[in-house]
C-alpha positions in Angstrom: -11.5 -0.7 -0.9 -7.9 -0.8 -1.5 -6.1 2.5 -0.3 -2.7 3.4 -2.3 0.5 5.2 -0.7 2.3 7.1 -3.2 6.2 8.1 -2.0 8.2 10.7 -3.6 4.1 12.0 -5.5 5.1 15.7 -6.4 7.8 14.3 -8.8 7.4 13.9 -12.2 5.8 10.4 -12.5 4.2 10.9 -9.0 2.5 13.7 -10.2 0.7 10.8 -13.4 0.3 7.8 -10.5 -2.2 10.1 -8.7 -3.8 11.2 -11.9 -4.1 7.3 -13.1 -5.9 6.5 -10.2 -7.7 9.0 -9.9 -11.2 8.2 -7.8 -9.4 5.9 -5.5 -8.6 6.4 -2.2 -5.1 7.4 -2.6 -2.1 8.8 -0.3 -0.1 10.6 -2.0 3.5 12.0 -0.3 6.0 13.8 -1.3 9.4 14.3 0.1 9.5 16.4 2.6 6.7 15.2 4.0 8.3 11.8 4.3 11.5 10.9 5.0 11.2 7.2 3.5 14.6 6.5 5.3 13.0 7.3 8.8 11.8 4.1 10.2 9.0 5.4 12.1 7.5 8.1 10.3 7.0 4.8 7.3 5.7 2.4 9.5 3.3 5.7 10.4 2.6 6.4 6.7 1.9 2.4 5.5 -0.1 1.5 8.4 -3.7 1.0 6.7 -2.7 1.4 3.0 -2.4 -1.4 0.6 -0.4 -0.6 -1.8 2.8 1.6 -1.4 4.3 2.9 -4.6 8.1 4.1 -3.8 8.0 6.9 -6.5 11.0 9.0 -4.4 14.9 8.2 -6.0 17.9 11.0 -5.3 17.6 11.1 -9.7 20.5 13.3 -9.8 23.1 11.1 -11.6 26.1 13.0 -11.6 25.9 14.5 -8.7 25.8 10.4 -7.5 28.9 10.3 -8.1 30.0 12.6 -5.4 27.4 12.6 -3.0 26.9 8.2 -3.0 25.9 8.4 0.5 23.3 10.8 -0.1 22.2 8.7 -3.1 22.8 5.3 -1.2 20.0 6.4 1.8 17.3 7.6 -0.8 17.9 4.9 -3.6 19.2 1.7 -1.1 18.7 2.5 2.6 15.0 4.0 1.9 13.6 0.8 -0.2 15.4 -1.0 2.8 12.7 0.2 5.0 10.1 0.8 3.2 10.3 -2.6 2.3 9.9 -3.8 5.9 7.0 -1.7 6.7 5.4 -2.9 4.4 6.2 -7.0 4.7 4.9 -5.9 8.2 1.4 -4.9 7.0 1.5 -7.2 4.3 0.9 -4.4 1.5 2.7 -4.5 -2.0 5.0 -3.0 -2.1 6.1 -1.4 -6.3 9.4 0.3 -6.3 10.3 2.0 -9.1 14.4 1.9 -10.2 16.0 2.4 -13.1 17.8 0.9 -16.4 21.6 2.0 -14.6 21.5 -1.4 -12.7 23.1 -3.2 -16.4 26.1 -1.9 -17.7 25.1 -0.3 -21.2 27.4 -2.9 -22.9 24.5 -5.6 -24.0 23.3 -5.6 -28.1 20.0 -7.2 -27.4 17.5 -5.8 -24.9 18.2 -6.5 -21.5 15.9 -9.3 -19.7 13.7 -8.7 -16.7 16.2 -11.8 -14.8 19.4 -10.0 -16.0 22.7 -10.1 -14.1 22.4 -6.6 -13.4 26.1 -4.0 -13.7 25.8 -1.1 -13.1 29.1 0.9 -14.2 28.1 4.1 -11.4 27.0 5.5 -8.1 24.0 6.0 -8.9 23.0 2.6 -11.0 24.9 1.1 -8.0 22.1 2.9 -5.2 19.2 2.4 -7.2 21.1 -1.8 -7.1 21.1 -1.6 -4.0 17.8 -0.9 -3.5 16.1 -3.8 -5.8 18.4 -6.5 -3.9 16.9 -5.5 -0.4 13.2 -5.1 -1.7 13.5 -9.0 -3.2 15.5 -10.6 -0.2 12.7 -8.5 2.3 9.4 -8.8 -0.1 10.4 -11.4 -2.8 6.4 -12.5 -2.4 4.6 -9.7 -2.7 6.6 -6.5 -3.9 6.4 -5.9 -7.7 10.2 -3.7 -8.7 9.6 -1.5 -11.9 13.0 -0.2 -14.3 12.2 3.2 -16.3 13.8 4.6 -18.4 14.6 7.7 -20.2 11.4 9.3 -18.8 9.5 12.4 -19.7 6.1 14.0 -18.6 3.8 17.3 -17.7 5.5 17.2 -14.1 8.5 17.8 -13.8 12.1 19.3 -16.4 13.1 16.5 -18.4 14.8 15.5 -21.4 12.1 16.7 -24.0 11.6 19.8 -22.6 14.8 20.7 -22.2 15.4 20.7 -25.9 12.5 22.6 -26.9 14.2 25.2 -24.6 17.0 25.7 -26.4 15.2 25.2 -29.5 14.1 28.7 -29.0 17.8 30.4 -27.7 19.7 27.8 -30.6 19.2 27.5 -34.3 20.8 24.2 -34.2 20.8 21.4 -31.2 23.4 18.3 -31.1 22.3 15.4 -29.7 24.6 11.6 -29.5 23.5 9.4 -31.9 25.6 6.8 -29.7 23.1 6.5 -26.9 20.4 3.8 -27.3 17.5 3.5 -25.4 13.8 3.5 -24.9 12.0 7.3 -24.1 9.0 6.7 -21.6 5.9 8.8 -20.7 5.1 8.5 -17.4 1.7 9.0 -17.8 2.0 5.0 -20.2 3.9 3.7 -16.8 1.4 5.8 -14.5 -1.7 3.5 -16.3 0.9 0.2 -17.1 1.6 0.1 -13.3 -2.5 0.7 -12.0 -2.9 -2.5 -14.6 -0.5 -4.5 -12.6 -1.4 -4.0 -9.6 -5.2 -4.7 -11.1 -4.6 -7.6 -12.1 -3.4 -8.9 -9.5 0.1 -9.6 -11.6 2.5 -11.8 -9.6 5.0 -10.2 -7.3 9.0 -9.6 -9.2 10.9 -7.4 -11.6 8.8 -5.5 -14.7 11.1 -2.8 -17.8 8.7 -0.1 -17.1 9.8 1.5 -20.6 7.7 2.2 -23.8 8.3 -0.4 -26.3 11.3 0.1 -29.4 14.6 2.1 -28.8 15.9 4.7 -30.3 18.7 7.1 -30.0 19.0 10.7 -28.2 19.3 12.1 -31.4 16.1 9.9 -32.1 13.8 11.2 -30.1 15.0 14.9 -30.5 14.1 14.3 -33.9 11.2 13.4 -33.0 10.1 15.6 -30.7 10.9 18.6 -32.9 8.1 16.8 -34.9 5.9 17.1 -32.8 5.7 20.6 -31.9 6.2 21.4 -35.3 9.9 22.5 -35.0 12.2 21.2 -38.1 13.4 17.6 -37.5 16.5 18.8 -39.3 17.8 21.5 -36.8 19.0 18.5 -34.7 22.4 17.4 -35.3 24.0 14.3 -35.0 27.2 14.4 -32.3 28.8 11.7 -30.5 29.2 11.2 -26.3 32.8 12.2 -26.8 31.2 15.1 -27.0 29.7 15.6 -23.7 32.3 14.4 -21.4 30.1 13.8 -18.1 30.8 12.6 -14.0 28.3 9.8 -14.7 29.0 6.9 -17.1 25.7 7.0 -19.6 25.3 3.6 -20.2 25.4 3.1 -24.0 22.6 0.8 -24.4 19.4 0.8 -22.5 17.1 -1.2 -24.2 14.9 -3.5 -22.2 13.4 -6.1 -22.6 9.2 -6.4 -21.9 8.3 -10.5 -21.5 7.5 -10.5 -18.1 4.1 -8.6 -19.2 3.3 -11.1 -21.5 4.0 -13.9 -18.5 1.9 -12.0 -16.1 -1.0 -11.5 -19.5 -0.8 -7.6 -19.7 0.0 -6.0 -23.0 3.5 -4.0 -23.0 3.4 -0.6 -23.1 3.3 0.5 -26.3 5.9 2.1 -29.0 7.6 5.3 -27.9 7.0 7.5 -30.8 3.4 6.7 -30.7 3.4 7.4 -26.8 4.7 10.8 -27.7 3.1 11.6 -30.3 -0.1 10.8 -27.8 1.6 13.4 -25.2 2.0 15.3 -27.9 -1.8 16.1 -27.6 -2.2 15.9 -24.9 0.0 19.1 -24.2 2.7 17.3 -22.4 5.2 19.1 -24.1 4.8 22.2 -23.6 
């Protein structure tokens, strides 16, 4: 029987990974339970497992600009330690990364083999983590890039917009950033499908299909929960100056799934509707 280890298991994706692996032999360790930068602790945790899914990450994008060393420890050093541990035991490693490894200047979906060019500290540390995993465990690792995640198990953009709707007549949301809103439930199931199919090692883009702006996403959220989408007003990024730059274009291509004989994830609007039906947005 395959034994799975999930790191960062208390996070939004980590919780959905546990659901997707329900009924299987799973060890779920939160960041508090396992420091993935601790070589000895990681070696002990990995021992006896066949698959390690790393959902642990420093995700405070703005804070990373002033605390890049802290972000690098979790996002670069941690995956390196996990890659060495899994390579030593022969276990597979699934490392969850991000669209922030790209510069966001594209105009067509980023291919899995597109060169990385991060524009901020968070993206730099995640790109470094990818590089370490590819170097240490090229034949036994999967890098799954996620983006614009929302789910039941943690704070996220969708929940924030619904909360703001309770205290504001209107909300202003940017139209000049494009991406792929992605339900962590779909992503978790896709990762499990990838492992069950024994897909080739490599880079996969773990995002729902299609594309939309944050404005489009918010209007769709409002519609799904019975709020008037006309309460969502368009603006642009100049209205929200933040410490970390945001990629303007975060649409990722999904050819690697097709090459592996796996259907890419469904359109983001279909996924959002299913998430709403499942009570994820409330």
